[in-house]
C-alpha positions as CSV (number, residue, x, y, z in Angstrom):
1,M,12.6,-30.6,13.2
2,S,12.9,-27.6,15.5
3,H,9.8,-25.7,16.5
4,K,11.8,-22.8,18.0
5,I,10.3,-19.3,17.3
6,S,12.8,-16.9,15.9
7,D,13.6,-13.7,17.7
8,V,14.3,-11.9,14.4
9,L,11.8,-9.1,13.6
10,T,10.0,-9.5,10.3
11,N,11.1,-6.1,9.0
12,V,14.8,-7.2,9.1
13,A,14.3,-10.9,8.4
14,L,14.9,-10.4,4.7
15,P,17.4,-8.1,3.1
16,K,16.2,-4.9,1.3
17,T,16.9,-6.7,-2.0
18,Q,14.3,-9.4,-1.3
19,A,11.5,-7.6,0.6
20,T,7.8,-8.4,0.7
21,I,5.5,-5.3,0.5
22,T,1.7,-5.2,0.8
23,L,-0.2,-2.6,-1.3
24,R,-3.6,-1.8,0.0
25,V,-5.4,-1.0,-3.3
26,I,-8.3,1.3,-2.5
27,K,-11.3,1.4,-4.8
28,S,-13.6,3.5,-2.5
29,F,-12.9,5.3,0.7
30,E,-16.6,5.7,1.5
31,Y,-17.5,2.0,1.1
32,R,-14.1,0.8,2.5
33,T,-13.5,-1.2,-0.7
34,E,-9.9,-2.3,-0.6
35,R,-7.9,-5.3,-1.8
36,S,-4.4,-6.3,-0.9
37,L,-1.7,-6.9,-3.5
38,V,1.3,-8.7,-2.0
39,L,4.5,-8.2,-3.9
40,H,7.4,-10.6,-3.1
41,M,11.1,-10.3,-3.8
42,L,11.1,-6.6,-4.3
43,N,14.5,-4.8,-4.3
44,L,13.9,-1.7,-2.3
45,E,17.3,-0.3,-3.1
46,I,16.6,0.1,-6.8
47,T,12.7,0.1,-7.1
48,T,11.4,3.6,-7.4
49,V,7.9,4.9,-6.4
50,G,7.0,5.2,-10.1
51,E,8.1,1.6,-10.8
52,L,6.1,0.3,-7.9
53,K,3.0,2.1,-9.2
54,D,3.6,0.6,-12.6
55,M,4.1,-2.9,-11.2
56,A,0.8,-2.6,-9.3
57,R,-1.1,-1.3,-12.3
58,R,0.2,-4.2,-14.4
59,A,-0.8,-6.7,-11.8
60,I,-4.3,-5.2,-11.5
61,Q,-4.8,-5.2,-15.3
62,T,-3.5,-8.8,-15.9
63,S,-4.3,-10.8,-12.7
64,S,-7.6,-12.5,-12.1
65,G,-9.9,-11.2,-9.5
66,W,-9.0,-7.5,-10.1
67,K,-11.6,-6.6,-12.6
68,P,-13.6,-4.3,-10.3
69,Y,-10.4,-2.2,-9.8
70,R,-9.4,-1.9,-13.4
71,N,-11.4,1.3,-14.0
72,V,-10.0,3.1,-10.9
73,H,-7.4,5.8,-11.7
74,L,-4.7,4.9,-9.1
75,D,-2.1,7.6,-8.9
76,T,-0.9,8.0,-5.3
77,L,1.1,5.9,-2.8
78,K,1.0,6.6,1.0
79,L,2.6,4.7,3.9
80,Y,0.0,2.8,5.9
81,T,2.2,1.1,8.4
82,K,5.6,-0.6,8.9
83,A,6.0,-4.0,10.5
84,H,5.8,-3.7,14.3
85,G,4.6,-0.1,14.0
86,A,1.4,1.4,15.3
87,K,-1.7,1.1,13.0
88,T,-4.2,3.8,12.4
89,T,-7.8,3.4,13.6
90,N,-9.1,3.9,10.1
91,L,-9.4,0.5,8.5
92,I,-8.8,1.7,4.9
93,I,-6.1,4.3,5.0
94,N,-3.9,6.4,7.4
95,M,-5.7,9.8,7.3
96,D,-3.0,11.5,9.3
97,H,0.5,12.3,8.1
98,D,0.0,13.6,4.6
99,D,3.8,13.9,4.7
100,W,3.8,10.1,4.3
101,I,2.5,10.5,0.7
102,F,5.1,9.5,-1.8
103,D,5.1,12.4,-4.2
104,D,8.4,11.9,-5.9
105,D,8.2,9.0,-8.4
106,A,12.0,9.0,-8.8
107,R,12.9,8.2,-5.2
108,T,13.7,4.6,-4.3
109,L,11.6,2.8,-1.7
110,A,14.7,2.4,0.5
111,E,15.3,6.2,0.5
112,L,11.8,6.6,1.9
113,G,12.4,4.2,4.7
114,I,10.4,1.3,3.3
115,E,11.4,-2.1,4.7
116,N,10.2,-5.7,4.6
117,E,6.5,-6.2,5.5
118,T,5.6,-2.6,5.0
119,E,2.0,-1.8,4.0
120,I,1.4,1.0,1.5
121,S,-1.9,2.4,0.3
122,F,-2.5,2.9,-3.4
123,F,-5.4,5.1,-4.3
124,N,-6.8,8.0,-6.3
125,R,-5.6,11.3,-4.9
126,V,-8.7,13.3,-5.9
127,A,-11.0,10.7,-4.1
128,Y,-8.7,10.8,-1.1
129,N,-8.8,14.6,-0.8
130,A,-12.7,14.5,-1.2
131,F,-12.9,11.9,1.6
132,K,-10.7,14.0,3.8
133,E,-13.0,16.9,3.4
134,N,-16.1,14.7,4.2
135,P,-15.0,11.4,5.9
136,E,-18.4,9.8,5.8
137,I,-18.5,6.0,5.7
138,R,-21.4,4.5,3.7
139,W,-23.0,1.2,4.5
140,D,-25.7,1.2,1.9
141,I,-25.4,-0.5,-1.5
142,P,-23.4,1.7,-3.9
143,P,-25.4,3.0,-6.9
């Protein structure tokens, strides 16, 4: 058995028709409550933004361990980081680059430049805008 490490970067290791994407599902910006939903074998060339949202909502409603997230109105996707790209200093979401918000539900993920091992935040837009206005992190116990 060979133990050689591959020189192939993870973002191009799989074709766009078999990508793995991580959705960072955000419940609360203030308390930094987030859980990752990993989606495998995604075809980025035909999967649209709207379809990705629907897939994530179905997984949250039907998978075990997601009960605390089932009452959150999730309506917005935003690029967090691509494989081998720079990460933001904010642990929950990339607060810069509002142009990275995926506003058009009809566009495919490939059209938006999404590739294998990309991380995307999924959140409530109203809560995001409120947090941008007052980016206070809370450490006390939520009410």
